[in-house]
C-alpha positions in Angstrom: -22.3 31.9 1.4 -18.7 31.6 2.2 -16.5 28.9 0.9 -16.4 25.6 2.1 -14.7 21.9 1.4 -17.2 22.0 -1.7 -15.9 24.7 -3.9 -13.0 24.2 -6.6 -14.0 26.5 -9.4 -15.4 29.9 -9.7 -16.8 31.0 -6.7 -19.4 33.9 -8.2 -20.7 31.0 -10.6 -21.1 28.6 -7.8 -22.8 31.5 -5.6 -25.3 32.7 -8.1 -26.0 29.0 -9.1 -26.5 28.4 -4.9 -28.8 31.5 -4.6 -31.1 30.0 -7.4 -31.2 26.3 -6.3 -32.1 27.8 -3.0 -35.3 29.4 -4.5 -36.2 26.7 -6.7 -33.9 23.3 -7.1 -35.2 22.7 -10.5 -33.9 26.5 -11.9 -30.4 24.5 -11.7 -29.3 21.7 -13.9 -29.5 18.5 -12.8 -25.5 18.2 -12.0 -25.9 21.3 -10.1 -28.8 19.9 -8.0 -26.8 16.8 -7.3 -24.0 18.8 -6.0 -25.9 20.8 -3.5 -27.9 17.9 -2.5 -24.9 16.5 -1.6 -22.9 19.1 -0.1 -24.6 21.4 2.1 -22.5 24.9 1.4 -22.4 26.5 5.0 -20.5 29.5 6.6 -17.6 27.3 8.3 -14.6 29.1 6.7 -11.8 26.7 5.5 -8.6 26.4 7.7 -5.2 26.2 6.1 -6.9 24.8 2.5 -8.2 21.9 4.2 -11.8 20.0 4.4 -14.3 21.7 7.2 -17.6 20.9 7.5 -20.3 23.4 6.6 -22.7 24.6 9.4 -26.3 23.6 8.8 -29.0 26.1 7.5 -31.8 27.7 9.9 -35.0 25.6 9.7 -33.4 22.6 7.9 -34.4 19.6 9.0 -32.5 17.6 11.2 -32.1 14.6 9.0 -30.9 16.6 6.1 -28.4 18.4 8.2 -27.2 14.5 9.6 -26.9 13.3 6.1 -24.5 16.6 5.1 -22.3 15.7 7.8 -22.1 12.4 6.7 -20.9 13.3 3.2 -18.8 15.5 4.5 -17.5 13.2 6.3 -16.6 10.7 3.5 -15.4 13.4 1.5 -12.7 14.3 4.4 -11.2 11.1 4.7 -10.8 11.5 0.9 -9.1 14.3 1.0 -7.0 14.4 4.3 -7.1 10.5 5.3 -3.7 10.3 3.9 -2.3 12.7 6.2 -3.4 10.3 9.5 -2.3 6.9 7.6 0.4 4.7 9.5 3.1 4.7 6.6 6.1 5.7 9.1 7.3 2.0 10.8 9.1 3.8 13.0 6.1 5.7 14.7 4.8 5.2 18.3 1.5 5.9 17.2 -0.4 7.0 14.0 -0.5 11.1 13.0 -3.4 13.1 14.2 -5.0 15.9 12.3 -7.6 18.0 14.0 -10.1 18.4 10.9 -10.6 14.7 11.1 -11.5 14.4 14.7 -15.4 13.7 15.9 -15.9 17.2 16.7 -14.8 18.7 13.9 -16.4 16.7 11.3 -19.7 17.9 13.4 -20.3 14.7 15.3 -20.2 13.8 18.9 -19.4 10.3 20.9 -23.1 9.6 21.5 -23.7 9.8 17.9 -21.9 6.9 16.9 -24.2 4.2 17.1 -26.9 5.9 15.0 -27.3 3.8 11.8 -26.0 6.2 8.9 -25.4 5.7 5.0 -24.1 8.2 2.1 -24.9 7.6 -1.7 -21.2 8.5 -2.6 -19.8 5.8 -0.6 -20.3 2.0 -0.9 -23.7 2.0 -2.8 -25.5 4.0 0.5 -25.1 0.9 2.5 -26.3 1.1 5.8 -24.0 0.9 8.6 -23.3 3.1 12.3 -21.3 6.1 12.3 -18.9 3.9 14.3 -18.1 1.0 11.7 -18.1 3.8 8.9 -15.5 5.8 10.5 -13.6 2.6 10.9 -14.2 1.3 7.3 -12.8 4.9 5.9 -9.6 4.2 8.4 -9.3 1.2 6.9 -9.5 2.4 3.6 -7.7 5.9 3.5 -5.9 6.0 7.0 -4.1 2.2 7.3 -0.6 1.4 6.4 -1.4 2.7 3.0 -2.4 6.2 2.6 -3.7 7.9 -1.0 -3.6 11.7 -1.9 -5.5 11.8 -4.7 -8.2 14.7 -4.7 -6.0 16.8 -6.1 -6.5 15.5 -9.5 -8.3 17.5 -12.0 -9.6 14.6 -14.3 -13.0 13.4 -12.7 -12.5 10.3 -14.6 -8.9 9.6 -13.1 -9.7 10.6 -10.0 -13.1 8.4 -9.7 -10.8 5.6 -10.9 -8.1 6.1 -7.9 -11.2 6.0 -5.6 -13.8 3.3 -7.0 -10.3 1.1 -6.7 -9.4 2.0 -3.2 -12.7 1.6 -2.0 -13.4 -1.7 -3.8 -10.4 -3.7 -2.2 -11.6 -6.8 -0.2 -12.0 -6.7 3.5 -8.4 -7.9 5.1 -7.9 -11.1 4.0 -8.4 -14.2 6.1 -6.6 -17.4 4.7 -7.4 -21.0 5.1 -6.5 -22.9 8.4 -3.8 -25.0 5.8 -2.3 -22.2 4.4 -1.6 -20.4 7.8 0.0 -23.6 9.2 2.1 -23.5 5.9 3.0 -19.6 6.5 3.8 -20.8 10.1 6.0 -23.2 9.4 7.9 -20.7 6.9 8.1 -17.9 9.5 9.5 -20.6 12.3 12.2 -22.2 9.3 13.2 -18.7 8.9 13.6 -17.6 12.7 15.5 -20.8 13.1 17.7 -20.2 10.5 18.8 -16.7 11.7 19.0 -18.2 15.7 21.5 -21.2 14.2 23.7 -18.9 12.2 23.8 -16.6 15.2 24.7 -19.5 17.4 27.4 -21.3 15.5 29.0 -18.1 13.4 29.0 -15.9 16.4 31.2 -12.5 15.7 30.9 -12.7 11.9 29.6 -10.2 9.6 25.9 -11.1 9.2 22.7 -9.2 7.9 20.0 -11.0 9.6 16.1 -10.6 8.8 15.0 -11.0 12.4 12.2 -8.5 12.6 11.4 -8.3 9.0 10.5 -12.3 8.6 7.2 -11.1 7.0 9.2 -11.1 3.8 9.1 -14.5 3.4 5.2 -14.5 3.9 5.1 -12.0 1.1 7.6 -13.7 -1.4 5.5 -17.0 -0.8 2.5 -15.3 -1.6 3.7 -13.6 -4.7 5.4 -16.9 -5.9 2.1 -19.2 -5.3 0.0 -16.5 -7.4 1.9 -16.2 -10.1 0.9 -19.3 -12.3 -2.4 -17.4 -12.0 -1.2 -14.3 -13.6 0.9 -16.2 -16.7 3.9 -15.5 -14.9 6.6 -18.1 -15.5 9.8 -16.4 -14.2 10.8 -13.9 -11.5 14.1 -12.1 -11.7 15.0 -10.7 -8.1 17.2 -8.5 -6.9 18.2 -7.3 -3.5 20.9 -6.0 -1.1 22.3 -8.1 2.4 19.2 -7.4 4.8 17.9 -11.3 4.9 19.3 -12.7 1.4 20.7 -15.9 3.0 17.6 -16.3 4.5 15.7 -15.8 0.9 18.4 -17.9 -0.9 17.6 -20.9 2.2 13.7 -20.7 2.6 13.1 -19.3 -0.9 15.0 -20.4 -3.3 15.8 -23.2 -1.9 19.5 -22.8 -2.0 21.4 -26.0 -0.2 22.1 -24.9 3.4 25.4 -26.7 3.4 26.4 -24.9 0.6 25.4 -21.8 2.5 27.2 -22.8 5.7 30.3 -23.7 3.4 30.5 -19.7 2.2 30.6 -19.1 6.2 33.4 -21.1 6.5 37.1 -18.8 6.7 38.7 -21.3 4.4 35.9 -20.4 1.6 37.6 -18.5 -1.5 35.1 -18.5 -3.9 36.7 -18.2 -7.7 37.7 -14.9 -8.8 35.6 -13.3 -6.1 37.7 -10.9 -3.2 35.9 -9.1 -0.7 36.0 -8.5 3.0 33.9 -11.3 4.6 30.3 -10.5 3.0 31.1 -12.2 -0.2 28.2 -14.7 0.4 26.0 -12.0 0.3 27.0 -11.1 -3.3 26.5 -14.4 -4.7 23.6 -14.8 -7.0 21.6 -18.3 -7.2 19.0 -19.3 -9.9 16.4 -22.5 -9.1 13.1 -23.5 -10.3 10.3 -23.9 -7.8 7.9 -26.6 -8.1 4.7 -25.3 -6.4 2.0 -27.9 -5.2 -0.5 -27.2 -7.8 2.3 -28.6 -10.2 3.3 -25.5 -12.1 7.0 -24.5 -12.3 8.3 -21.0 -11.5 12.0 -20.5 -12.4 13.5 -17.9 -9.9 17.0 -16.1 -10.1 18.2 -14.0 -7.8 20.9 -11.1 -9.4 24.4 -11.3 -7.9 25.5 -7.9 -6.3 27.8 -5.2 -6.9 29.5 -3.1 -4.0 27.1 -0.7 -4.4 24.0 -2.4 -3.7 21.0 -0.5 -5.3 23.1 -0.1 -8.5 21.8 -3.6 -9.0 17.9 -2.3 -9.6 18.5 -1.1 -13.3 20.4 -4.6 -14.0 17.2 -6.5 -12.5 14.9 -4.5 -14.9 17.2 -4.7 -17.6 17.6 -9.0 -17.0 13.5 -9.2 -16.8 13.5 -7.5 -20.3 15.8 -9.9 -21.7 14.2 -12.8 -20.1 11.1 -11.6 -21.6 12.5 -11.8 -25.2 14.0 -15.2 -24.8 10.4 -16.3 -23.6 9.0 -14.6 -26.9 6.6 -12.5 -24.5 7.5 -9.3 -26.6 3.4 -8.1 -26.7 1.9 -8.0 -23.3 5.3 -8.6 -20.9 3.6 -10.7 -18.4 5.9 -14.0 -18.3 8.7 -12.2 -16.5 8.5 -10.6 -13.2 10.9 -8.2 -11.9 11.2 -7.9 -8.0 13.1 -5.5 -6.6 13.7 -5.6 -2.3 15.6 -2.7 -1.2 18.2 -2.6 1.7 18.6 -0.8 4.5 20.6 2.7 3.0 17.4 2.6 0.8 15.1 3.7 3.9 15.3 7.6 2.8 13.8 6.4 -0.9 16.0 8.3 -2.8 18.1 8.7 -5.8 18.3 4.9 -7.7 15.9 3.5 -5.2 13.1 6.0 -6.3 13.8 5.7 -9.8 13.4 2.0 -10.2 
């Protein structure tokens, strides 16, 4: 018996128990029986320390060999799915990992329509192999990847796994919500188009290409009342800031356009044409449900990301003001990083 993806500890101990299990499954502890039942420890060697699918034992029933490959498929995606996740917004296509190909996992194209299940995945739910792979990719290799199999504490590891796999399928909003979000996107686009047309040549940090930020913010604010949140403390850099002020905080468009004027000189503020991107704002949003959410956007220093810990401090202070010193649920600090934060280093990673 050679090491396979299922091995984690003392090889001699596993070898000894495996031989006992081969001779008489009842000769080993129930946990070992479950272990060997779930994963066939074959003779396919590890490559680069990654999971591979074990070769079938001679004379083993076809159904048992198929089940071993199915369980191995689930394990492989849990372990390596993050390596093919679409986490790079600049990439033309998703990354590839040869260890997650059909051939490497022990399948072929003709197997994709087989009805399969695994007691280790989604409560043994029956589905086609094609659907199982699609589900695993959606959970572990979509826009979010999760590298967690290295966690030694099984309770912590299972906690992460269970919450990843319990995520609902892609959410489909009601028609009314979709229309409202479409209107918000159109307003955001119209705002940027107007600025580009009216203030040609002026320094501008457009939201174009990232208008989905408005949908994210709108979704957050409408979910606040249900979680007991009464206030949002925001910090953000220049990119899209004016659009957020106009269409999320509902700052007066007249005031925003006035700040574009060459004659606009705010009291005690000096700058080189981007002063309007440094100004803060405070408002109260009244939602359709009748709930009110106070939103404050902190003013920016010239070193934009230095604002991050300041916003955290503001949020902490607002929690104290609201008497929320035990659970700290009433005030939500919200940081939106800018262009220069793309590398995710320094104060960006720390906050």
